[in-house]
C-alpha positions in Angstrom: -17.7 -43.6 -17.5 -17.1 -41.3 -14.3 -20.2 -41.0 -11.5 -20.5 -37.7 -10.4 -22.6 -36.8 -7.2 -24.5 -33.9 -7.9 -25.4 -32.1 -4.5 -28.3 -29.6 -4.0 -28.8 -28.5 -0.8 -31.5 -27.6 1.2 -32.1 -24.5 3.1 -32.6 -25.8 6.1 -28.4 -27.6 5.1 -26.4 -24.9 4.6 -23.9 -24.3 7.5 -22.3 -21.0 8.5 -19.5 -22.4 10.1 -16.3 -25.0 10.2 -16.7 -27.2 12.6 -19.5 -27.9 14.2 -21.6 -29.3 11.9 -22.8 -33.3 11.1 -21.1 -33.8 7.4 -23.4 -34.0 5.0 -22.4 -37.5 3.2 -19.1 -39.1 3.0 -17.3 -39.1 0.2 -14.4 -41.3 -1.0 -10.7 -40.2 -2.2 -11.1 -40.0 -6.2 -14.7 -38.7 -6.2 -16.2 -36.0 -8.2 -18.5 -34.2 -6.7 -20.9 -31.5 -8.7 -22.2 -28.9 -5.6 -24.8 -26.3 -6.1 -23.5 -23.0 -3.4 -25.8 -20.2 -2.4 -24.7 -16.4 -3.0 -23.6 -15.1 -0.1 -26.4 -13.1 1.1 -28.8 -16.4 0.8 -30.6 -14.8 -2.2 -31.6 -12.3 -0.5 -31.0 -9.0 -2.4 -32.4 -9.4 -6.2 -33.3 -5.3 -6.6 -31.7 -2.3 -6.1 -34.3 -1.9 -3.6 -33.4 -4.6 -1.7 -31.6 -3.4 1.6 -28.5 -5.4 3.6 -29.8 -4.0 6.5 -33.5 -4.9 6.0 -32.9 -8.8 3.9 -30.1 -9.7 4.9 -28.9 -11.7 8.3 -25.2 -11.3 9.4 -25.6 -14.5 11.4 -26.5 -16.1 8.1 -24.0 -15.4 5.6 -21.5 -16.7 3.0 -23.7 -20.4 3.2 -21.7 -22.9 2.3 -22.3 -26.6 1.3 -21.1 -29.2 3.0 -19.6 -30.5 5.4 -17.9 -33.9 3.5 -16.8 -36.3 5.5 -13.6 -37.8 3.0 -13.3 -41.3 4.2 -9.6 -42.1 5.3 -8.7 -38.6 6.0 -7.1 -38.3 9.2 -5.3 -35.7 11.2 -2.1 -34.9 9.8 -3.2 -35.5 5.8 -3.4 -33.3 3.1 -7.1 -32.9 1.7 -6.4 -32.5 -2.8 -9.4 -30.2 -4.4 -9.0 -29.9 -8.6 -11.7 -26.9 -9.1 -13.0 -28.7 -12.7 -15.4 -26.1 -13.7 -17.2 -23.0 -11.8 -20.4 -22.2 -13.8 -23.2 -19.6 -12.6 -26.1 -20.5 -11.5 -28.1 -17.6 -12.2 -28.1 -14.7 -14.3 -27.4 -11.8 -11.6 -25.3 -11.3 -8.9 -25.6 -8.7 -6.8 -22.7 -6.3 -4.5 -23.2 -4.0 -1.8 -22.2 -1.6 0.9 -22.9 -2.6 4.0 -23.2 0.2 7.0 -19.5 -0.7 8.9 -18.1 -2.9 7.0 -15.5 -2.7 4.3 -12.1 -1.5 3.5 -13.0 1.6 3.3 -15.1 2.6 5.8 -15.1 2.1 9.7 -16.2 -0.7 11.4 -16.5 -2.8 14.3 -12.8 -3.0 14.8 -11.2 0.4 13.3 -13.7 2.6 14.7 -14.1 5.9 14.2 -16.1 9.4 14.6 -18.0 8.5 11.5 -21.4 7.9 10.0 -21.3 4.9 8.0 -21.7 4.6 3.8 -24.3 4.6 2.4 -25.9 0.6 2.6 -26.0 0.8 -1.3 -27.1 -2.6 -4.0 -25.8 -2.8 -7.3 -27.5 -5.6 -9.5 -24.8 -7.1 -12.2 -26.7 -9.1 -15.1 -24.5 -11.7 -16.7 -24.3 -12.2 -20.3 -23.4 -16.2 -20.8 -22.8 -15.6 -24.4 -20.8 -12.7 -23.7 -19.2 -14.2 -20.7 -19.6 -10.8 -19.3 -21.1 -9.1 -16.3 -22.7 -5.4 -16.4 -21.4 -3.1 -13.8 -24.4 -0.6 -13.5 -23.6 2.5 -12.3 -26.6 3.9 -9.4 -25.5 7.5 -9.1 -25.0 8.1 -13.0 -25.6 6.4 -16.3 -22.8 4.8 -17.0 -22.2 0.9 -17.7 -19.4 -1.0 -18.0 -18.5 -4.7 -19.3 -16.6 -6.8 -17.1 -14.6 -10.1 -18.0 -17.0 -13.0 -16.1 -14.4 -14.3 -14.1 -16.0 -17.1 -11.7 -14.1 -17.9 -8.5 -15.4 -19.7 -4.9 -14.4 -17.0 -1.6 -14.4 -19.9 0.7 -13.5 -23.2 0.5 -12.0 -25.1 4.1 -11.9 -27.9 6.3 -12.9 -27.8 9.9 -10.4 -26.2 12.3 -8.4 -28.3 14.6 -8.8 -28.6 18.7 -12.6 -28.9 18.1 -12.9 -25.1 17.2 -16.0 -24.2 15.1 -15.5 -20.8 13.1 -17.7 -18.4 11.0 -18.0 -19.0 7.5 -16.8 -15.2 7.3 -13.4 -16.5 8.5 -9.9 -17.6 7.0 -7.4 -19.3 8.8 -5.2 -21.8 9.2 -8.2 -24.4 7.9 -8.9 -22.1 4.9 -12.0 -21.3 5.3 -13.3 -17.6 3.4 -9.9 -17.1 2.2 -11.4 -14.8 -1.3 -8.9 -15.1 -3.4 -9.8 -14.9 -7.5 -7.2 -17.5 -7.8 -9.9 -20.8 -6.3 -10.5 -20.7 -9.5 -11.0 -23.6 -12.3 -7.7 -25.1 -13.2 -6.1 -24.9 -9.3 -5.7 -27.3 -7.1 -6.0 -26.7 -3.2 -4.4 -28.6 -0.3 -5.7 -27.8 3.1 -3.9 -29.7 6.2 -6.6 -32.3 7.6 -7.6 -31.5 11.7 -10.3 -34.0 12.3 -11.4 -37.0 11.2 -13.2 -37.4 7.7 -11.7 -33.8 7.2 -15.1 -31.9 7.1 -14.5 -30.0 3.9 -17.5 -27.0 3.1 -17.1 -24.8 -0.2 -19.5 -21.7 -1.1 -19.0 -18.3 -1.2 -19.5 -17.7 -5.7 -17.9 -14.9 -7.1 -19.3 -14.4 -10.0 -15.7 -11.4 -10.3 -13.9 -10.5 -8.0 -10.8 -7.6 -7.5 -8.3 -8.5 -5.5 -8.8 -6.7 -2.2 -12.1 -7.3 -2.1 -12.2 -3.5 -1.4 -16.0 -2.9 -0.5 -16.7 -6.6 1.6 -18.9 -8.1 -0.8 -17.6 -9.1 -4.8 -20.0 -10.1 -7.7 -21.8 -12.5 -5.1 -23.7 -15.5 -6.9 -24.8 -19.3 -7.4 -22.7 -21.1 -8.3 -22.3 -24.9 -9.5 -18.6 -26.5 -8.9 -17.8 -28.9 -10.2 -14.8 -30.8 -8.4 -12.4 -33.5 -7.6 -11.3 -34.8 -4.2 -8.5 -36.7 -3.1 -6.3 -37.0 -0.2 -2.7 -37.3 0.4 -1.8 -39.2 3.5 0.5 -37.4 5.7 2.4 -34.1 5.1 0.1 -32.0 6.0 0.6 -28.1 5.3 1.2 -25.9 8.1 -1.8 -22.8 5.7 -3.4 -23.6 3.1 -1.5 -24.5 -0.7 -2.7 -23.6 -4.0 -1.1 -24.7 -7.4 -2.3 -24.3 -11.3 -0.5 -24.2 -14.3 1.8 -21.6 -13.9 2.1 -21.4 -10.1 2.7 -22.3 -7.1 0.7 -20.7 -4.3 0.2 -19.8 -0.6 -1.8 -18.0 1.7 -2.3 -16.2 5.0 -4.6 -15.5 6.2 -4.3 -12.6 9.7 -4.3 -9.2 11.5 -3.0 -6.7 10.6 -2.2 -7.0 7.0 2.0 -7.5 6.9 1.4 -10.3 9.3 -0.7 -11.8 6.6 1.7 -11.5 3.6 4.1 -13.3 6.5 2.7 -16.0 6.9 2.0 -16.0 3.7 5.9 -15.7 2.9 7.0 -18.2 5.5 5.2 -20.9 3.7 6.8 -20.5 1.0 10.0 -20.0 2.1 8.6 -23.7 3.7 7.8 -25.2 0.7 10.1 -24.4 -1.4 12.9 -25.7 0.8 11.1 -29.6 1.0 10.7 -29.2 -3.0 14.1 -28.0 -3.6 16.4 -29.3 -0.2 16.8 -25.5 -0.2 18.4 -23.8 3.2 15.9 -22.1 4.5 18.3 -19.2 4.3 18.4 -19.8 0.6 15.0 -20.2 0.4 14.2 -17.3 1.5 16.4 -15.0 -0.9 15.2 -16.8 -3.5 11.8 -16.0 -2.7 12.8 -12.1 -2.0 13.9 -12.6 -6.0 10.7 -13.7 -7.8 8.1 -13.8 -5.1 4.5 -12.4 -6.5 1.7 -10.9 -3.9 -2.0 -10.0 -4.8 -3.7 -9.0 -1.8 -6.9 -11.8 -1.6 -9.4 -9.8 0.9 -8.8 -6.9 3.4 -12.2 -6.6 4.6 -12.9 -10.0 6.4 -12.1 -11.1 10.4 -8.6 -11.9 9.3 -6.9 -10.7 5.9 -5.5 -13.0 3.4 -2.6 -12.8 1.4 -2.0 -15.0 -1.9 2.2 -15.2 -2.1 3.3 -16.7 -5.9 6.1 -18.3 -6.9 6.4 -18.5 -10.4 6.7 -22.1 -12.5 9.1 -20.7 -15.2 11.3 -19.7 -12.7 12.6 -22.5 -10.9 13.4 -26.0 -11.4 11.3 -29.2 -12.4 9.5 -30.5 -9.6 6.3 -32.2 -9.1 4.1 -30.8 -5.5 3.0 -33.6 -4.0 4.3 -36.3 -6.1 2.7 -34.8 -9.8 -1.1 -34.9 -7.6 -1.4 -31.8 -9.6 -1.2 -32.1 -12.9 -2.8 -36.0 -12.8 -5.7 -34.6 -11.7 -6.0 -31.8 -14.3 -5.8 -35.6 -17.1 -8.8 -36.2 -14.8 -10.8 -32.7 -15.4 -9.8 -32.3 -18.5 -11.5 -36.4 -19.5 -14.5 -35.4 -17.6 -15.1 -32.1 -19.6 -14.0 -33.0 -22.9 -11.3 -30.8 -22.8 
């Protein structure tokens, strides 16, 4: 039977940056980890009377579980993390409008002469049997049951050049990408920048719309089971994702169109690698098949995903078919 390494960090073990944190433990390629992670607010918002301005320290949000030192990982390698399962660890999640934060308000970077939107908290109650979370309006009696769709907001490695980046930031190293594509059944490929890779995960969302408009999803504690693998060399320039139906790239930058450009160029590069296409041919092909969901438009950098549907492409095996192998291993773990 496969050993599963279980880690539940204590409060003093939470990491709030990518880079600059000593590893929580070492793991070998092929390891299966079951990791508990707290919600983005460190559990501070538990009722609608809890306000972010009073309860949340914005210097300590998006707590990460990790980092984990992967044995044998060196700069230039590729870390593969396959998400086997994501299960809510509480029966409620929280969302909020935070003053001067979000996509539809002025912020410290997009400054306007206006008052902050009201500091407001919503609590979503989870029905585990029905697999739903319930939206309850604050200004009326409306209630709407929404499908439970767990995802991770943050998956990343230590950045290059000894940088230390906030767990609010998405960039080349991954980080706070906030894409709903980061869900069970997805394999995430990240370029290794430092010895051991030093990856961490966190920021569980019970569901989130594309773009994460107000800046917060249904934030919730999560239990994530994942498989760690290492590919020597072949480091991608930006995060790549793969599920059964798509290959995907994530670009993060500001303004939003530059994030889109990053993800598009990374996909052009990947298509060229997979099929031996000239860059211009890969560019033309992508122009006809690209799907580009927004991940987030609220973080320090914005994130955009470029997706290419596998059924539209000739059969090939990215990273020597690792995703399919990891899916088979995941099925053995879950009995699916």
